[in-house]
VEXZA-489616 format. One line per 2 residues: number of its first residue (from 1); their letters; for each residue x negated, y, z negated of C-alpha. Coordinates in nm, 4 decimals. Last residue first. Layout:
<pts>
NUM = a = X/Y/Z | ... .
</pts>
This chain:
<pts>
546 = xx = -2.0146/-0.6748/1.6257 | -1.8856/-0.9173/1.8887 .
544 = xx = -1.7954/-1.2623/1.7644 | -1.9811/-1.5294/1.9586 .
542 = xx = -1.9283/-1.8056/2.2141 | -2.2733/-1.9426/2.3042 .
540 = xx = -2.3263/-2.0748/2.6553 | -2.4626/-2.4095/2.7757 .
538 = xx = -2.4207/-2.4314/3.1542 | -2.3483/-2.7450/3.3574 .
536 = xx = -2.4479/-2.7308/3.7261 | -2.6601/-3.0461/3.6838 .
534 = xx = -2.8452/-2.8898/3.3894 | -2.8526/-2.5319/3.2592 .
532 = xx = -2.9570/-2.4009/2.9175 | -2.9025/-2.0861/2.7148 .
530 = xx = -2.6491/-1.9475/2.9622 | -2.5270/-1.5861/2.9177 .
528 = xx = -2.2936/-1.5128/2.6289 | -1.9223/-1.5861/2.6034 .
526 = xx = -1.7327/-1.3111/2.4233 | -1.5357/-1.2284/2.1095 .
524 = xx = -1.3447/-0.9265/1.9833 | -1.0222/-1.1285/1.9427 .
522 = xx = -0.8600/-0.9722/2.2489 | -1.2008/-0.9987/2.4163 .
520 = xx = -1.1769/-1.3758/2.3929 | -0.8753/-1.3837/2.6248 .
518 = xx = -1.0340/-1.1402/2.8689 | -1.3585/-1.3405/2.8716 .
516 = xx = -1.1733/-1.6650/2.9426 | -0.9664/-1.5223/3.2300 .
514 = xx = -1.2600/-1.3326/3.3823 | -1.4870/-1.6355/3.3798 .
512 = xx = -1.2183/-1.8675/3.5155 | -1.1408/-1.6288/3.8031 .
510 = xx = -1.5085/-1.5732/3.8836 | -1.5633/-1.9479/3.8858 .
508 = xx = -1.7265/-2.0969/3.5782 | -2.0455/-2.2970/3.6026 .
506 = xx = -1.9465/-2.6473/3.4971 | -1.9225/-2.6941/3.1222 .
504 = xx = -2.1000/-2.6527/2.7937 | -1.9253/-2.3757/2.5978 .
502 = xx = -2.0667/-2.3341/2.2497 | -1.9060/-2.2792/1.9091 .
500 = xx = -2.0925/-2.2196/1.5828 | -1.8479/-2.2097/1.2878 .
498 = xx = -1.8251/-1.8533/1.1597 | -1.4625/-1.8934/1.0437 .
496 = xx = -1.3536/-1.6496/1.3149 | -1.5472/-1.8635/1.5647 .
494 = xx = -1.3439/-2.1676/1.4611 | -1.0097/-1.9924/1.4839 .
492 = xx = -1.0929/-1.8421/1.8233 | -1.1947/-2.1787/1.9683 .
490 = xx = -0.8744/-2.3421/1.8384 | -0.6634/-2.0703/2.0025 .
488 = xx = -0.8480/-2.1294/2.3283 | -0.7821/-2.5020/2.3207 .
486 = xx = -0.4126/-2.4477/2.2472 | -0.3797/-2.2006/2.5351 .
484 = xx = -0.5183/-2.4388/2.7976 | -0.8287/-2.3376/2.9939 .
482 = xx = -1.1006/-2.4308/2.7445 | -1.1322/-2.8072/2.7360 .
480 = xx = -1.2242/-3.1165/2.5316 | -1.3169/-2.9501/2.2022 .
478 = xx = -1.6040/-3.1590/2.0685 | -1.8114/-3.2195/1.7568 .
476 = xx = -2.1846/-3.2771/1.8026 | -2.3922/-3.5884/1.7405 .
474 = xx = -2.0719/-3.7927/1.7749 | -2.0240/-3.6963/2.0588 .
472 = xx = -2.2725/-3.5372/2.3006 | -2.2938/-3.8249/2.5506 .
470 = xx = -1.9292/-3.8970/2.6298 | -1.8320/-3.5402/2.5353 .
468 = xx = -2.0163/-3.4007/2.8380 | -1.7220/-3.3722/3.0800 .
466 = xx = -1.4550/-3.1241/2.9742 | -1.6729/-2.9348/2.7286 .
464 = xx = -1.6383/-2.7024/2.4302 | -1.9155/-2.7975/2.1895 .
462 = xx = -1.8620/-2.7508/1.8155 | -2.1718/-2.6779/1.6093 .
460 = xx = -2.2329/-2.8216/1.2619 | -2.5875/-2.9403/1.3439 .
458 = xx = -2.6664/-2.6104/1.5139 | -2.7248/-2.5917/1.8876 .
456 = xx = -3.0311/-2.5564/2.1108 | -3.2100/-2.8786/2.0159 .
454 = xx = -2.8884/-3.0799/2.0416 | -2.8236/-2.9413/2.3909 .
452 = xx = -3.1729/-3.0309/2.5120 | -3.1704/-3.3837/2.3684 .
450 = xx = -2.8240/-3.4571/2.5051 | -2.9292/-3.3349/2.8497 .
448 = xx = -3.2351/-3.5611/2.8474 | -3.0390/-3.8708/2.7422 .
446 = xx = -2.7577/-3.7835/2.9828 | -3.0085/-3.7840/3.2704 .
444 = xx = -3.0842/-4.1495/3.1957 | -2.7097/-4.2180/3.1879 .
442 = xx = -2.6788/-4.0723/3.5389 | -2.9712/-4.2764/3.6687 .
440 = xx = -2.8199/-4.5946/3.5259 | -2.4806/-4.5082/3.6746 .
438 = xx = -2.6342/-4.4476/4.0182 | -2.8152/-4.7816/4.0082 .
436 = xx = -2.4993/-4.9500/3.8778 | -2.2797/-4.8232/4.1602 .
434 = xx = -2.1002/-4.4898/4.1318 | -2.1168/-4.4612/4.5137 .
432 = xx = -2.2562/-4.7882/4.6440 | -2.6067/-4.9170/4.5629 .
430 = xx = -2.5759/-5.1636/4.2757 | -2.2331/-5.3255/4.2982 .
428 = xx = -2.1878/-5.2745/4.6731 | -2.5329/-5.3969/4.7760 .
426 = xx = -2.5284/-5.6927/4.5391 | -2.1781/-5.7842/4.6539 .
424 = xx = -2.2748/-5.7883/5.0225 | -2.5893/-5.9837/4.9372 .
422 = xx = -2.3892/-6.2431/4.7445 | -2.1259/-6.2633/5.0203 .
420 = xx = -2.4009/-6.3230/5.2787 | -2.5679/-6.5875/5.0617 .
418 = xx = -2.2358/-6.7694/5.0248 | -2.1756/-6.7493/5.3995 .
416 = xx = -2.5261/-6.8791/5.4723 | -2.4731/-7.1745/5.2395 .
414 = xx = -2.1368/-7.2592/5.3985 | -2.2810/-7.2316/5.7493 .
412 = xx = -2.5740/-7.4572/5.6543 | -2.3409/-7.7095/5.4908 .
410 = xx = -2.1217/-7.7217/5.8012 | -2.4031/-7.7320/6.0583 .
408 = xx = -2.3831/-8.0834/6.1923 | -2.0263/-8.1958/6.1305 .
406 = xx = -1.8480/-7.8574/6.1400 | -1.5582/-7.9322/5.9059 .
404 = xx = -1.7758/-7.8036/5.6195 | -1.6913/-7.4500/5.7325 .
402 = xx = -1.3334/-7.5160/5.6203 | -1.4579/-7.5037/5.2613 .
400 = xx = -1.5396/-7.1355/5.3023 | -1.1780/-7.0550/5.3859 .
398 = xx = -1.0494/-7.2550/5.0897 | -1.3044/-7.0845/4.8609 .
396 = xx = -1.1773/-6.7402/4.9615 | -0.8228/-6.8609/4.8857 .
394 = xx = -0.9420/-6.9987/4.5507 | -1.0901/-6.6515/4.4777 .
392 = xx = -0.7585/-6.4654/4.4887 | -0.7165/-6.5282/4.1149 .
390 = xx = -1.0150/-6.3109/4.0274 | -0.9406/-6.0161/4.2567 .
388 = xx = -0.5750/-5.9991/4.1519 | -0.6598/-6.0259/3.7800 .
386 = xx = -0.9124/-5.7387/3.8252 | -0.6532/-5.5062/3.9806 .
384 = xx = -0.6421/-5.2784/3.6742 | -1.0234/-5.2727/3.6706 .
382 = xx = -1.0447/-5.1650/4.0330 | -0.7576/-4.9180/4.0174 .
380 = xx = -0.9305/-4.7311/3.7336 | -1.2113/-4.5935/3.9531 .
378 = xx = -1.5611/-4.7190/3.8686 | -1.5616/-4.9634/4.1612 .
376 = xx = -1.5483/-4.6644/4.3930 | -1.3021/-4.4528/4.5901 .
374 = xx = -1.3871/-4.0812/4.6283 | -1.2065/-3.8189/4.4176 .
372 = xx = -1.5240/-3.6064/4.4140 | -1.4994/-3.5250/4.0421 .
370 = xx = -1.4623/-3.8897/3.9405 | -1.1822/-4.0829/3.7728 .
368 = xx = -0.9073/-3.9548/3.9996 | -0.6189/-4.1973/3.9462 .
366 = xx = -0.3180/-4.1180/4.1664 | -0.0279/-4.3277/4.0421 .
364 = xx = 0.2015/-4.5566/4.2407 | -0.0832/-4.8016/4.2973 .
362 = xx = -0.0802/-4.8972/3.9311 | 0.2695/-5.0438/3.9066 .
360 = xx = 0.3174/-5.1121/4.2800 | -0.0090/-5.3021/4.3175 .
358 = xx = 0.0390/-5.4827/3.9856 | 0.3880/-5.6044/4.0805 .
356 = xx = 0.2805/-5.7171/4.4274 | -0.0149/-5.9044/4.2756 .
354 = xx = 0.2012/-6.0804/4.0147 | 0.4482/-6.2073/4.2751 .
352 = xx = 0.1771/-6.2976/4.5291 | -0.0209/-6.5005/4.2738 .
350 = xx = 0.2950/-6.6814/4.1651 | 0.3579/-6.7772/4.5282 .
348 = xx = -0.0032/-6.8884/4.5768 | -0.0001/-7.1083/4.2663 .
346 = xx = 0.3235/-7.2678/4.3895 | 0.1454/-7.3279/4.7211 .
344 = xx = -0.1393/-7.5122/4.5467 | 0.1090/-7.7455/4.3788 .
342 = xx = 0.2983/-7.7999/4.7031 | -0.0013/-7.8913/4.9159 .
340 = xx = 0.1624/-8.0995/5.1926 | 0.4512/-7.8580/5.2463 .
338 = xx = 0.2247/-7.5515/5.2153 | -0.0122/-7.6700/5.4869 .
336 = xx = 0.0155/-7.3675/5.7173 | 0.0393/-7.1372/5.4166 .
334 = xx = -0.2790/-7.2856/5.2708 | -0.4740/-7.2118/5.5874 .
332 = xx = -0.3312/-6.8564/5.5924 | -0.4334/-6.8019/5.2302 .
330 = xx = -0.7854/-6.9123/5.3156 | -0.7990/-6.6769/5.6122 .
328 = xx = -0.6762/-6.3852/5.3983 | -0.9315/-6.4607/5.1278 .
326 = xx = -1.2158/-6.4762/5.3801 | -1.1094/-6.1360/5.5149 .
324 = xx = -1.0686/-5.9897/5.1658 | -1.4143/-6.1026/5.0578 .
322 = xx = -1.5583/-5.9505/5.3711 | -1.3979/-5.6099/5.3072 .
320 = xx = -1.4325/-5.5644/4.9314 | -1.3880/-5.1851/4.9133 .
318 = xx = -1.1911/-5.1647/5.2389 | -0.9434/-5.4436/5.1717 .
316 = xx = -0.7709/-5.4522/4.8335 | -0.9066/-5.1288/4.6934 .
314 = xx = -0.8707/-4.9057/5.0003 | -0.5807/-5.0776/5.1775 .
312 = xx = -0.3978/-5.1562/4.8528 | -0.4337/-4.7926/4.7420 .
310 = xx = -0.2818/-4.6783/5.0707 | 0.0004/-4.9307/5.0266 .
308 = xx = 0.0647/-4.8051/4.6733 | 0.0735/-4.4460/4.7991 .
306 = xx = 0.3362/-4.5391/5.0555 | 0.5482/-4.7343/4.8061 .
304 = xx = 0.5518/-4.4757/4.5276 | 0.7252/-4.6338/4.2290 .
302 = xx = 0.7350/-4.4721/3.8853 | 0.4133/-4.4257/3.6902 .
300 = xx = 0.4984/-4.6423/3.3886 | 0.6854/-4.9037/3.5965 .
298 = xx = 0.7791/-5.1776/3.3471 | 0.6066/-5.0293/3.0419 .
296 = xx = 0.7895/-4.7011/3.1091 | 1.0985/-4.8473/2.9437 .
294 = xx = 0.9087/-4.8740/2.6133 | 0.7959/-4.5130/2.6463 .
292 = xx = 1.1527/-4.3967/2.7081 | 1.2847/-4.6035/2.4184 .
290 = xx = 1.0288/-4.4571/2.1809 | 0.6884/-4.5995/2.0949 .
288 = xx = 0.5852/-4.3504/1.8280 | 0.3716/-4.0390/1.8154 .
286 = xx = 0.1293/-4.0474/1.5279 | 0.1596/-3.8553/1.2033 .
284 = xx = 0.0259/-3.5012/1.1639 | 0.3482/-3.3482/1.0296 .
282 = xx = 0.4230/-3.1927/1.3701 | 0.4239/-3.5315/1.5438 .
280 = xx = 0.1355/-3.6646/1.7507 | 0.1934/-3.6622/2.1297 .
278 = xx = 0.2477/-4.0165/2.2617 | -0.0357/-4.2160/2.4195 .
276 = xx = -0.2078/-4.2874/2.0883 | 0.0772/-4.5102/1.9814 .
274 = xx = 0.2722/-4.5766/1.6637 | 0.5278/-4.8561/1.6316 .
272 = xx = 0.3834/-5.0204/1.3219 | 0.2834/-4.6754/1.1958 .
270 = xx = -0.0318/-4.5257/1.0452 | -0.1809/-4.5019/1.3964 .
268 = xx = -0.5067/-4.6970/1.3610 | -0.4376/-4.9125/1.0558 .
266 = xx = -0.0629/-4.9483/1.1114 | -0.1055/-5.0312/1.4797 .
264 = xx = -0.3697/-5.2900/1.3872 | -0.1269/-5.4523/1.1416 .
262 = xx = 0.1341/-5.4544/1.4174 | -0.1018/-5.6351/1.6546 .
260 = xx = -0.2335/-5.8769/1.3910 | 0.1237/-5.9760/1.3042 .
258 = xx = 0.1938/-6.0315/1.6719 | -0.1233/-6.2423/1.6935 .
256 = xx = 0.0142/-6.4727/1.4246 | 0.3508/-6.4660/1.6045 .
254 = xx = 0.1916/-6.5888/1.9275 | 0.0384/-6.8868/1.7512 .
252 = xx = 0.3711/-6.9613/1.5819 | 0.5486/-6.9340/1.9178 .
250 = xx = 0.3194/-7.2004/2.0682 | 0.3766/-7.4249/1.7669 .
248 = xx = 0.7534/-7.3762/1.8109 | 0.7254/-7.4674/2.1800 .
246 = xx = 0.5459/-7.7897/2.0922 | 0.8208/-7.8761/1.8405 .
244 = xx = 1.0875/-7.8082/2.1027 | 0.9144/-8.0615/2.3243 .
242 = xx = 0.6728/-8.0280/2.6145 | 0.6223/-8.1951/2.9510 .
240 = xx = 0.9773/-8.1865/3.0871 | 0.9930/-7.8051/3.0758 .
238 = xx = 0.6716/-7.7694/3.2788 | 0.8191/-7.5573/3.5579 .
236 = xx = 1.0376/-7.3600/3.3163 | 0.7663/-7.2956/3.0576 .
234 = xx = 0.5247/-7.1995/3.3346 | 0.7741/-6.9526/3.4813 .
232 = xx = 0.8473/-6.7979/3.1394 | 0.4765/-6.7550/3.0685 .
230 = xx = 0.4217/-6.5962/3.4074 | 0.7008/-6.3450/3.3454 .
228 = xx = 0.5731/-6.2787/2.9919 | 0.2282/-6.2007/3.1335 .
226 = xx = 0.3839/-5.9892/3.4085 | 0.5663/-5.7669/3.1613 .
224 = xx = 0.3041/-5.7591/2.8827 | 0.0273/-5.6093/3.0996 .
222 = xx = 0.0405/-5.2746/2.9152 | -0.0272/-5.4616/2.5902 .
220 = xx = -0.3998/-5.4937/2.6812 | -0.6165/-5.6443/2.4083 .
218 = xx = -0.3215/-5.7638/2.1992 | -0.1457/-5.9084/2.5054 .
216 = xx = -0.4428/-6.1355/2.5726 | -0.4780/-6.2055/2.1995 .
214 = xx = -0.1168/-6.3235/2.1868 | -0.1714/-6.5560/2.4827 .
212 = xx = -0.4855/-6.6948/2.3162 | -0.3036/-6.7571/1.9868 .
210 = xx = -0.0029/-6.9121/2.1624 | -0.2314/-7.1420/2.3634 .
208 = xx = -0.4138/-7.2291/2.0393 | -0.0822/-7.3351/1.8802 .
206 = xx = 0.0124/-7.5510/2.1790 | -0.3427/-7.6908/2.1786 .
204 = xx = -0.3191/-7.7918/1.8122 | 0.0277/-7.9435/1.8440 .
202 = xx = -0.0807/-8.1319/2.1578 | -0.3787/-8.2746/1.9714 .
200 = xx = -0.1543/-8.3971/1.6889 | 0.0887/-8.5456/1.9404 .
198 = xx = -0.1494/-8.7562/2.1477 | 0.0927/-8.8673/2.4211 .
196 = xx = 0.0071/-8.5858/2.6601 | -0.3449/-8.4591/2.5911 .
194 = xx = -0.3956/-8.3284/2.9471 | -0.0917/-8.1017/2.9282 .
192 = xx = -0.2172/-7.9293/2.6126 | -0.5637/-7.9014/2.7656 .
190 = xx = -0.4104/-7.7094/3.0573 | -0.2370/-7.4710/2.8180 .
188 = xx = -0.5664/-7.4244/2.6310 | -0.7424/-7.3370/2.9580 .
186 = xx = -0.4624/-7.1097/3.0787 | -0.4752/-6.9104/2.7542 .
184 = xx = -0.8554/-6.8980/2.7733 | -0.8245/-6.7614/3.1269 .
182 = xx = -0.6018/-6.4831/2.9899 | -0.8534/-6.4208/2.7107 .
180 = xx = -1.1408/-6.3940/2.9602 | -0.9434/-6.1606/3.1883 .
178 = xx = -0.8686/-5.9279/2.8952 | -1.2310/-5.9355/2.7763 .
176 = xx = -1.3416/-5.8276/3.1249 | -1.0834/-5.5454/3.1263 .
174 = xx = -1.1836/-5.4106/2.7827 | -1.4596/-5.1768/2.8963 .
172 = xx = -1.7308/-5.1692/2.6296 | -2.0284/-5.3269/2.8064 .
170 = xx = -1.9860/-5.2152/3.1645 | -2.2038/-5.4798/3.3332 .
168 = xx = -1.9268/-5.7407/3.3413 | -1.7274/-5.4565/3.4951 .
166 = xx = -1.9448/-5.4413/3.8062 | -1.9831/-5.8166/3.8486 .
164 = xx = -1.6077/-5.8591/3.8166 | -1.5397/-5.5846/4.0745 .
162 = xx = -1.8026/-5.7265/4.3158 | -1.7238/-6.1017/4.2944 .
160 = xx = -2.0746/-6.2352/4.2287 | -2.0285/-6.4728/3.9344 .
158 = xx = -1.6673/-6.5400/4.0358 | -1.7867/-6.6850/4.3663 .
156 = xx = -1.9588/-6.9731/4.1911 | -1.6396/-7.0432/3.9955 .
154 = xx = -1.4311/-7.0440/4.3144 | -1.6747/-7.2834/4.4835 .
152 = xx = -1.6600/-7.5199/4.1855 | -1.2806/-7.5147/4.1628 .
150 = xx = -1.2509/-7.5578/4.5404 | -1.4732/-7.8682/4.5221 .
148 = xx = -1.3186/-8.0137/4.2065 | -0.9544/-7.9995/4.3052 .
146 = xx = -0.7095/-7.7228/4.3860 | -0.4851/-7.7274/4.0769 .
144 = xx = -0.6859/-7.8788/3.7884 | -1.0104/-7.7540/3.9456 .
142 = xx = -0.8752/-7.3981/3.9324 | -0.8292/-7.4207/3.5549 .
140 = xx = -1.1584/-7.5864/3.4654 | -1.3608/-7.3594/3.6961 .
138 = xx = -1.1942/-7.0468/3.5568 | -1.2782/-7.1491/3.2010 .
136 = xx = -1.6427/-7.2062/3.2981 | -1.6600/-6.8707/3.4794 .
134 = xx = -1.4970/-6.6828/3.1930 | -1.7904/-6.7749/2.9678 .
132 = xx = -2.0154/-6.5744/3.2001 | -1.8010/-6.2633/3.1574 .
130 = xx = -1.7513/-6.3056/2.7806 | -2.1281/-6.3228/2.7352 .
128 = xx = -2.1777/-6.0128/2.9540 | -1.9069/-5.8373/2.7448 .
126 = xx = -2.0612/-5.9353/2.4111 | -2.4183/-5.8305/2.4893 .
124 = xx = -2.3683/-5.4591/2.4124 | -2.2504/-5.5364/2.0592 .
122 = xx = -2.5229/-5.7863/1.9737 | -2.8230/-5.6007/2.1176 .
120 = xx = -2.6935/-5.2676/1.9906 | -2.6473/-5.3943/1.6349 .
118 = xx = -2.9723/-5.5954/1.6147 | -3.1253/-5.3697/1.3510 .
116 = xx = -2.8302/-5.4418/1.1217 | -2.9495/-5.7858/1.0134 .
114 = xx = -2.9418/-6.1179/1.1964 | -2.7155/-6.3282/0.9713 .
112 = xx = -2.4569/-6.0712/0.8607 | -2.5204/-5.9037/1.1951 .
110 = xx = -2.3386/-6.1921/1.3660 | -2.0271/-6.1497/1.1500 .
108 = xx = -2.0232/-5.7717/1.1953 | -2.0574/-5.8036/1.5707 .
106 = xx = -1.7683/-6.0509/1.5946 | -1.5517/-5.8346/1.3667 .
104 = xx = -1.6164/-5.5184/1.5668 | -1.5841/-5.6908/1.9038 .
102 = xx = -1.2341/-5.8102/1.8134 | -1.1190/-5.4915/1.6370 .
100 = xx = -1.2616/-5.2497/1.8941 | -1.1377/-5.4650/2.1833 .
98 = xx = -0.7849/-5.4522/2.0416 | -0.7836/-5.0721/2.0118 .
96 = xx = -0.5599/-5.0043/2.3157 | -0.6139/-4.6480/2.4281 .
94 = xx = -0.5781/-4.3180/2.2442 | -0.8564/-4.3957/1.9987 .
92 = xx = -0.8298/-4.2562/1.6429 | -0.9757/-3.9426/1.4913 .
90 = xx = -0.8654/-3.8416/1.1436 | -0.6764/-3.5364/1.0199 .
88 = xx = -0.3496/-3.7275/0.9662 | -0.3600/-3.8504/1.3256 .
86 = xx = -0.5932/-3.6844/1.5781 | -0.6241/-3.8230/1.9318 .
84 = xx = -0.9048/-3.9919/2.1210 | -0.9820/-4.0720/2.4861 .
82 = xx = -1.1443/-3.7288/2.5268 | -1.3407/-3.5895/2.2361 .
80 = xx = -1.1824/-3.4360/1.9248 | -1.1466/-3.0915/1.7715 .
78 = xx = -0.7994/-2.9836/1.8886 | -0.6016/-3.0982/1.5831 .
76 = xx = -0.4696/-2.7493/1.4996 | -0.8295/-2.6252/1.4824 .
74 = xx = -0.8058/-2.5368/1.1103 | -0.6466/-2.8713/1.0254 .
72 = xx = -0.8668/-3.1019/1.2340 | -1.2001/-2.9453/1.1356 .
70 = xx = -1.2855/-3.2087/0.8741 | -1.2318/-3.4997/1.1122 .
68 = xx = -1.2218/-3.8429/0.9431 | -1.3142/-4.1377/1.1702 .
66 = xx = -1.0810/-4.4402/1.1768 | -1.1693/-4.8112/1.1782 .
64 = xx = -1.3456/-4.8286/0.8411 | -1.5932/-5.1005/0.7444 .
62 = xx = -1.8667/-4.8316/0.7434 | -2.1424/-4.9625/0.9737 .
60 = xx = -1.9504/-5.2242/1.1740 | -1.6394/-5.0044/1.1823 .
58 = xx = -1.8320/-4.7003/1.3080 | -2.0024/-4.9171/1.5721 .
56 = xx = -1.6671/-5.0321/1.7028 | -1.5343/-4.6748/1.6981 .
54 = xx = -1.8365/-4.5374/1.8836 | -1.8503/-4.8185/2.1406 .
52 = xx = -1.4798/-4.8012/2.2216 | -1.5128/-4.4213/2.2482 .
50 = xx = -1.7977/-4.4504/2.4990 | -1.6108/-4.7031/2.7121 .
48 = xx = -1.2987/-4.4880/2.7198 | -1.5041/-4.1761/2.8068 .
46 = xx = -1.7005/-4.3453/3.0887 | -2.0773/-4.3441/3.1418 .
44 = xx = -2.2127/-4.4937/2.8235 | -2.4842/-4.3620/2.5929 .
42 = xx = -2.5935/-4.6032/2.3197 | -2.6300/-4.4488/1.9753 .
40 = xx = -2.9786/-4.5242/1.8477 | -3.0438/-4.8789/1.7272 .
38 = xx = -3.3583/-4.9421/1.9253 | -3.4970/-5.1456/2.2136 .
36 = xx = -3.1646/-5.2972/2.3227 | -3.0461/-4.9508/2.4306 .
34 = xx = -3.2656/-4.9390/2.7426 | -3.1502/-5.2934/2.8382 .
32 = xx = -2.7773/-5.2136/2.8429 | -2.7287/-5.1146/3.2069 .
30 = xx = -2.8731/-5.4378/3.3494 | -2.7007/-5.6677/3.0977 .
28 = xx = -2.4958/-5.8321/3.3769 | -2.8161/-5.9640/3.5349 .
26 = xx = -2.9331/-6.1058/3.2017 | -2.6025/-6.2889/3.1477 .
24 = xx = -2.6189/-6.3844/3.5154 | -2.9218/-6.6064/3.4677 .
22 = xx = -2.7811/-6.7845/3.1620 | -2.4475/-6.8335/3.3370 .
20 = xx = -2.6274/-6.9734/3.6411 | -2.7671/-7.2505/3.4219 .
18 = xx = -2.4230/-7.3268/3.2793 | -2.2580/-7.3204/3.6224 .
16 = xx = -2.5137/-7.5666/3.7602 | -2.4678/-7.7966/3.4614 .
14 = xx = -2.0892/-7.7832/3.4882 | -2.1012/-7.8556/3.8613 .
12 = xx = -2.3145/-8.1706/3.8074 | -2.6119/-8.1919/4.0447 .
10 = xx = -2.8558/-8.1180/3.7644 | -2.7468/-8.4312/3.5806 .
8 = xx = -2.7789/-8.6471/3.8928 | -3.1366/-8.5328/3.9409 .
6 = xx = -3.2156/-8.5944/3.5737 | -3.0674/-8.9455/3.5988 .
4 = xx = -3.2769/-9.0214/3.9067 | -3.5923/-8.9042/3.7279 .
2 = xx = -3.5235/-9.1288/3.4294 | -3.4154/-8.9900/3.0902 .
</pts>
């Protein structure tokens, strides 16, 4: 290939995005590197993420999705870590298990060729791979609406958008996979439209669109309402561009994923309509999706307008300030030209509709994912708003594009703005409260704490803890609290049966200490003095008094 041809090749947007994808795969793997070196259990910083890892790994190693719990019966189903529940004396995840199934099968297939020693490398690399693959899909979709330049700028921005960057680095959170599958749905739908006149290709892409849409819902069923709304709008707007046969192929794809969904429900919850979010029934079977739970899918937390607006201010403006300002300017430019750019304006209207719904659905609840209650990218709002952040990027790109109107310094201003946004994102993602540097340091401390607790407790010990389950389980069994009556009754039963039980929790207040000791005293038990202390957590043996 001649020099001129090479230069042209490397100027292509797809080539640039591909090369950046390789770079950002390694950047997104920042938290996972320590666990690439061996096959020990990876320690993750959030309960949901930790449980997704444990169940996925359990499936890869045992070909079984559920984890039997021998102490379930005698503890009245209280021996289990957070983010899990007990169904028929086995642990199962509370949340949506789609990511466990998808990542589990992908990992198992790859390990068939590479061998089991690569388990951590494969499993922990899937989310960074999905994240960089999303960029190419996003470029294709946005280009089809806004044109090549805005599509390319939007794709570049997606690499460094703070919430996306943050969750691309959180290996077993399902929000990045959800966004990828939604973009895949849009990509296949776009390909369907582009193959007009070639019926066999349209049939294939209609079917693949249904598959991708079904997988999107499968990974996160809570988003069903707005996904169906968008699907209905697209079907109406494009009604002249597909036939009944095309629609049937789309439905067939969705039905295949529907079968997978109900099969997964049966495997994990022993019921097609079971759910981990409902309280298990008295016979040990799962709670089911009742009418009240189904209704709560629309507004599961009610509607609190004032709280939603406060959440919007913090997570839609304050946390990503400069991105929001560019996005607002870009939206304003589009609004002023909405009559000339009708296709782009339709995109904006749909974006507003979905964004308003998501803000009021999730903003009506008070999520406190850290002890301080301070806002951060680790708080649930950020991952629930991920579709808003991603699909606002064309507006940011529109604002940046306007810088090219300056004849002499346009490209310089655009380059400086991109660098500024990159640096802003780097600072927020790595150095803010609960940023990746802080998370990495926290996980490093977990390794030491886990080692110390394991050394001081028996192999069959049960640890009572509200916070440390994410790094103690599965090496030690867990009771996820001590203040509620059912937890305390479980503790007493276990100690009576001479099963070692330890409290590993924040130093108790005088009131908590007195309450727990008085309850245990009724059963001639007590909590001993600390055996080990770390980060204000105390390890204390609960024993039967002689």
